[in-house]
All heavy atoms as an XYZ file, in Angstrom:
454
protein
N      15.548     -1.693     40.212
C      15.829     -2.577     41.327
C      17.343     -2.639     41.550
O      18.109     -2.801     40.609
C      15.276     -3.958     41.013
C      15.728     -5.014     41.959
S      15.017     -6.655     41.710
C      15.343     -6.978     40.012
N      17.735     -2.486     42.793
C      19.149     -2.563     43.149
C      19.539     -4.025     43.339
O      18.892     -4.741     44.102
C      19.411     -1.788     44.459
O      18.976     -0.446     44.286
C      20.876     -1.794     44.811
N      20.599     -4.490     42.650
C      21.005     -5.886     42.788
C      21.560     -6.176     44.179
O      22.278     -5.366     44.757
C      22.076     -6.071     41.718
C      22.581     -4.703     41.431
C      21.452     -3.764     41.710
N      21.206     -7.343     44.692
C      21.690     -7.797     45.995
C      22.591     -9.005     45.748
O      22.167     -9.994     45.158
C      20.511     -8.180     46.883
C      20.879     -8.503     48.305
C      19.604     -8.707     49.118
C      19.861     -8.894     50.567
N      18.613     -9.083     51.318
N      23.846     -8.905     46.196
C      24.856     -9.927     45.917
C      25.324    -10.557     47.226
O      25.680     -9.861     48.174
C      26.066     -9.307     45.177
C      27.113    -10.360     44.877
C      25.615     -8.625     43.886
N      25.336    -11.876     47.248
C      25.862    -12.634     48.385
C      27.302    -13.014     48.073
O      27.569    -13.645     47.049
C      25.019    -13.893     48.629
C      25.538    -14.898     49.645
C      25.693    -14.273     51.027
C      24.628    -16.110     49.695
N      28.231    -12.609     48.934
C      29.646    -12.958     48.783
C      29.975    -14.027     49.816
O      29.809    -13.816     51.014
C      30.555    -11.738     49.006
C      30.239    -10.649     47.985
C      32.024    -12.146     48.925
C      30.959     -9.345     48.252
N      30.441    -15.184     49.339
C      30.842    -16.286     50.221
C      32.346    -16.449     50.066
O      32.829    -16.957     49.060
C      30.124    -17.599     49.856
C      30.430    -18.663     50.903
C      28.634    -17.384     49.700
N      33.086    -15.988     51.057
C      34.544    -15.963     50.983
C      35.117    -16.058     52.387
O      34.731    -15.278     53.264
C      35.004    -14.674     50.296
C      36.470    -14.376     50.352
C      37.339    -15.435     49.707
O      37.161    -15.717     48.504
O      38.193    -16.000     50.418
N      36.010    -17.020     52.601
C      36.604    -17.217     53.911
C      37.632    -16.166     54.293
O      37.845    -15.887     55.467
N      38.259    -15.558     53.304
C      39.280    -14.543     53.552
C      38.610    -13.187     53.700
O      38.021    -12.666     52.748
C      40.273    -14.541     52.390
C      41.400    -13.558     52.573
O      41.174    -12.384     52.823
N      42.619    -14.057     52.434
N      38.704    -12.602     54.880
C      38.001    -11.344     55.142
C      38.499    -10.202     54.271
O      37.718     -9.323     53.883
C      38.094    -10.968     56.619
O      39.446    -10.747     56.988
N      39.775    -10.189     53.923
C      40.316     -9.144     53.063
C      39.740     -9.200     51.659
O      39.369     -8.174     51.085
N      39.657    -10.390     51.110
C      39.071    -10.575     49.776
C      37.585    -10.236     49.821
O      37.058     -9.569     48.929
C      39.288    -12.019     49.270
C      38.537    -12.258     47.973
C      40.772    -12.300     49.090
N      36.916    -10.694     50.869
C      35.492    -10.401     51.035
C      35.251     -8.890     51.091
O      34.345     -8.367     50.459
C      34.980    -11.092     52.301
C      33.508    -11.340     52.328
C      33.077    -12.242     53.474
N      33.510    -11.800     54.778
C      34.347    -12.480     55.564
N      34.831    -13.641     55.180
N      34.682    -12.006     56.747
N      36.081     -8.180     51.832
C      35.955     -6.733     51.952
C      36.196     -6.045     50.603
O      35.471     -5.118     50.233
C      36.954     -6.204     52.985
C      36.776     -4.756     53.337
C      37.707     -4.265     54.459
N      37.893     -5.235     55.513
C      39.067     -5.826     55.810
N      40.155     -5.525     55.134
N      39.161     -6.697     56.780
N      37.202     -6.486     49.853
C      37.503     -5.895     48.553
C      36.337     -6.078     47.577
O      35.923     -5.131     46.901
C      38.777     -6.516     47.976
C      39.230     -5.993     46.621
C      39.614     -4.527     46.716
C      40.410     -6.814     46.120
N      35.807     -7.292     47.517
C      34.657     -7.551     46.646
C      33.452     -6.716     47.072
O      32.743     -6.152     46.236
C      34.292     -9.040     46.671
C      35.280     -9.987     46.002
C      34.931    -11.429     46.353
C      35.284     -9.776     44.504
N      33.240     -6.623     48.358
C      32.122     -5.858     48.892
C      32.221     -4.385     48.500
O      31.236     -3.776     48.056
C      32.080     -5.997     50.416
O      31.046     -5.218     50.962
N      33.399     -3.814     48.646
C      33.598     -2.406     48.296
C      33.328     -2.166     46.809
O      32.694     -1.177     46.438
C      35.015     -1.961     48.654
C      35.314     -1.805     50.136
C      36.809     -1.552     50.359
C      34.496     -0.683     50.735
N      33.802     -3.071     45.960
C      33.601     -2.918     44.515
C      32.118     -2.986     44.155
O      31.633     -2.184     43.346
C      34.382     -3.994     43.761
N      31.406     -3.903     44.760
C      29.973     -4.050     44.461
C      29.195     -2.842     44.975
O      28.320     -2.311     44.290
C      29.431     -5.366     45.046
C      30.055     -6.541     44.285
C      27.910     -5.420     44.987
C      29.880     -7.872     44.955
N      29.518     -2.395     46.180
C      28.841     -1.218     46.736
C      29.124      0.022     45.897
O      28.227      0.841     45.661
C      29.268     -0.996     48.187
C      28.692     -2.016     49.143
C      29.207     -1.792     50.553
C      28.683     -2.839     51.510
N      29.253     -2.675     52.860
N      30.361      0.171     45.428
C      30.719      1.318     44.597
C      29.918      1.314     43.290
O      29.566      2.363     42.772
C      32.214      1.308     44.300
C      32.687      2.527     43.562
C      34.190      2.548     43.414
C      34.607      3.822     42.689
N      36.056      3.928     42.570
N      29.600      0.119     42.790
C      28.813     -0.007     41.564
C      27.315      0.137     41.822
O      26.515      0.059     40.898
C      29.103     -1.350     40.901
N      26.941      0.317     43.093
C      25.537      0.547     43.424
C      24.779     -0.665     43.924
O      23.567     -0.616     44.095
N      25.475     -1.751     44.185
C      24.817     -2.965     44.660
C      24.703     -3.023     46.169
O      25.339     -2.257     46.892
N      23.886     -3.938     46.624
C      23.736     -4.242     48.049
C      24.488     -5.541     48.294
O      24.386     -6.481     47.506
C      22.247     -4.424     48.421
C      21.485     -3.120     48.178
C      22.102     -4.880     49.871
C      19.980     -3.279     48.283
N      25.231     -5.606     49.381
C      26.083     -6.769     49.646
C      25.648     -7.473     50.925
O      25.369     -6.843     51.938
C      27.561     -6.342     49.770
C      28.433     -7.523     50.162
C      28.047     -5.730     48.471
N      25.621     -8.800     50.845
C      25.454     -9.663     52.010
C      26.711    -10.521     52.045
O      27.077    -11.125     51.034
C      24.193    -10.551     51.894
C      24.082    -11.464     53.093
C      22.955     -9.699     51.733
N      27.390    -10.565     53.183
C      28.642    -11.308     53.295
C      28.479    -12.555     54.145
O      27.726    -12.550     55.114
C      29.729    -10.428     53.907
C      30.082     -9.219     53.087
C      31.200     -8.406     53.714
O      32.021     -8.965     54.466
O      31.261     -7.194     53.433
N      29.214    -13.607     53.771
C      29.246    -14.845     54.547
C      30.655    -15.435     54.457
O      31.257    -15.448     53.384
C      28.230    -15.842     54.012
N      31.164    -15.924     55.574
C      32.496    -16.519     55.607
C      32.467    -18.028     55.422
O      33.480    -18.628     55.086
C      33.192    -16.165     56.916
N      31.306    -18.644     55.643
C      31.188    -20.101     55.529
C      29.941    -20.462     54.727
O      29.037    -19.645     54.556
C      31.060    -20.765     56.920
O      29.823    -20.366     57.508
C      32.223    -20.403     57.839
N      29.905    -21.703     54.274
C      28.734    -22.176     53.534
C      27.489    -22.160     54.419
O      26.405    -21.805     53.961
C      28.983    -23.586     53.002
N      27.651    -22.502     55.685
C      26.519    -22.484     56.612
C      25.939    -21.078     56.734
O      24.723    -20.890     56.659
C      26.964    -22.997     57.984
C      25.862    -23.055     59.009
C      26.381    -23.599     60.333
C      25.287    -23.608     61.380
N      25.767    -24.121     62.669
N      26.816    -20.080     56.905
C      26.363    -18.688     56.975
C      25.703    -18.255     55.667
O      24.721    -17.524     55.671
C      27.525    -17.750     57.289
C      28.088    -17.934     58.686
O      27.387    -18.518     59.546
O      29.232    -17.497     58.914
N      26.253    -18.714     54.547
C      25.698    -18.356     53.239
C      24.286    -18.903     53.074
O      23.396    -18.210     52.582
C      26.595    -18.889     52.125
N      24.073    -20.128     53.499
C      22.736    -20.730     53.398
C      21.737    -19.969     54.260
O      20.599    -19.723     53.847
C      22.773    -22.204     53.795
C      23.438    -23.132     52.791
C      23.608    -24.525     53.390
C      22.648    -23.185     51.502
N      22.155    -19.570     55.453
C      21.273    -18.797     56.328
C      20.950    -17.441     55.713
O      19.805    -17.003     55.725
C      21.913    -18.618     57.703
C      21.966    -19.891     58.507
C      22.738    -19.732     59.810
O      23.481    -18.766     59.995
N      22.566    -20.682     60.707
N      21.961    -16.779     55.160
C      21.756    -15.465     54.545
C      20.865    -15.564     53.312
O      19.981    -14.734     53.110
C      23.099    -14.848     54.150
O      23.864    -14.574     55.279
N      21.098    -16.582     52.501
C      20.308    -16.743     51.274
C      18.854    -17.061     51.598
O      17.941    -16.583     50.923
C      20.912    -17.826     50.402
N      18.632    -17.843     52.630
C      17.258    -18.210     52.972
C      16.517    -17.076     53.676
O      15.294    -17.037     53.689
C      17.224    -19.475     53.823
O      17.830    -19.240     55.077
N      17.274    -16.127     54.231
C      16.658    -15.001     54.942
C      16.098    -13.941     53.995
O      15.225    -13.176     54.375
C      17.671    -14.356     55.882
N      16.592    -13.894     52.781
C      16.115    -12.878     51.842
C      16.595    -13.146     50.439
O      17.544    -13.904     50.222
N      15.955    -12.511     49.484
C      16.274    -12.724     48.083
C      17.634    -12.122     47.738
O      17.931    -10.993     48.096
C      15.205    -12.086     47.203
C      15.468    -12.262     45.731
C      14.404    -11.578     44.879
O      13.554    -10.879     45.388
N      14.485    -11.779     43.593
N      18.451    -12.898     47.056
C      19.692    -12.390     46.484
C      19.622    -12.604     44.979
O      19.007    -13.565     44.501
C      20.954    -13.057     47.079
C      21.113    -12.707     48.537
C      20.958    -14.544     46.884
N      20.243    -11.716     44.244
C      20.196    -11.783     42.789
C      21.406    -12.504     42.206
O      21.347    -13.004     41.088
C      20.112    -10.376     42.203
C      18.878     -9.657     42.658
N      18.909     -8.680     43.632
C      17.592     -9.794     42.309
C      17.683     -8.230     43.835
N      16.860     -8.894     43.059
N      22.505    -12.527     42.966
C      23.726    -13.174     42.485
C      24.548    -13.644     43.681
O      24.427    -13.107     44.777
C      24.547    -12.205     41.647
N      25.386    -14.659     43.430
C      26.276    -15.189     44.463
C      27.684    -15.235     43.898
O      27.899    -15.741     42.791
C      25.852    -16.605     44.912
C      26.842    -17.168     45.923
C      24.445    -16.593     45.468
N      28.632    -14.695     44.654
C      30.055    -14.842     44.339
C      30.605    -15.752     45.432
O      30.547    -15.410     46.616
C      30.787    -13.489     44.345
C      30.192    -12.566     43.284
C      32.282    -13.702     44.130
C      30.756    -11.162     43.316
N      31.099    -16.928     45.034
C      31.492    -17.916     46.041
C      32.912    -18.421     45.820
O      33.318    -18.682     44.685
C      30.531    -19.095     46.012
N      33.636    -18.545     46.913
C      34.942    -19.185     46.939
C      34.670    -20.679     47.059
O      34.243    -21.157     48.111
C      35.733    -18.655     48.127
C      37.093    -19.303     48.268
O      37.569    -19.933     47.310
O      37.684    -19.188     49.354
N      34.871    -21.423     45.989
C      34.493    -22.837     45.968
C      35.148    -23.675     47.069
O      34.481    -24.527     47.639
C      34.760    -23.431     44.589
C      33.877    -22.855     43.487
C      34.224    -23.488     42.146
C      32.412    -23.024     43.796
N      36.424    -23.462     47.426
C      36.973    -24.233     48.552
C      36.217    -24.015     49.861
O      36.106    -24.928     50.661
C      38.415    -23.752     48.645
C      38.763    -23.359     47.251
C      37.485    -22.727     46.724
N      35.710    -22.816     50.109
C      34.917    -22.570     51.321
C      33.693    -23.457     51.308
O      33.337    -24.083     52.310
C      34.496    -21.084     51.425
C      33.416    -20.908     52.488
C      35.687    -20.216     51.756
N      33.040    -23.558     50.177
C      31.842    -24.390     50.079
C      32.211    -25.854     50.250
O      31.539    -26.587     50.963
C      31.159    -24.169     48.722
C      30.726    -22.742     48.440
C      30.036    -22.688     47.085
C      29.814    -22.209     49.513
N      33.275    -26.297     49.607
C      33.661    -27.698     49.659
C      34.111    -28.098     51.069
O      33.745    -29.162     51.555
C      34.784    -27.938     48.652
C      35.107    -29.404     48.493
O      34.180    -30.211     48.416
O      36.300    -29.741     48.466
N      34.887    -27.254     51.740
C      35.376    -27.582     53.077
C      34.248    -27.659     54.096
O      34.295    -28.451     55.023
C      36.377    -26.516     53.548
C      37.699    -26.589     52.805
O      37.935    -27.604     52.122
O      38.472    -25.626     52.901
N      33.253    -26.836     53.931
C      32.197    -26.740     54.928
C      31.163    -27.877     54.814
O      30.838    -28.511     55.799
C      31.490    -25.381     54.778
C      30.507    -25.063     55.861
C      31.168    -24.752     57.188
O      32.331    -24.318     57.199
O      30.520    -24.955     58.207
N      30.654    -28.123     53.620
C      29.555    -29.080     53.483
C      29.686    -30.009     52.280
O      28.913    -30.919     52.137
C      28.212    -28.342     53.320
O      28.269    -27.579     52.115
C      27.909    -27.455     54.496
N      30.630    -29.722     51.415
C      30.746    -30.506     50.195
C      29.965    -29.898     49.048
O      30.201    -30.195     47.901
N      29.022    -29.042     49.359
C      28.263    -28.330     48.335
C      27.489    -27.201     48.975
O      27.550    -26.997     50.168
C      27.324    -29.265     47.561
C      26.317    -29.978     48.479
O      26.206    -29.606     49.660
O      25.648    -30.887     47.991
N      26.762    -26.477     48.181
C      25.943    -25.397     48.723
C      24.499    -25.676     48.453
O      23.947    -26.024     47.566
C      26.331    -24.038     48.131
C      25.532    -22.839     48.630
C      25.685    -22.663     50.139
C      25.960    -21.591     47.915
């Protein structure tokens, strides 16, 4: 099974760097810039891991 990772990061450059590293390691990446987008992405399909920028989560909703 190929791991599917959700990246929640407001900075597009950091998000892109993490995405490239995960893809190079053979993973599938789902990206989100906000907590709201992350919740929609997570509810749309199974993810195996989440990499989250905690300030993005806190600024958007206070939690995820």
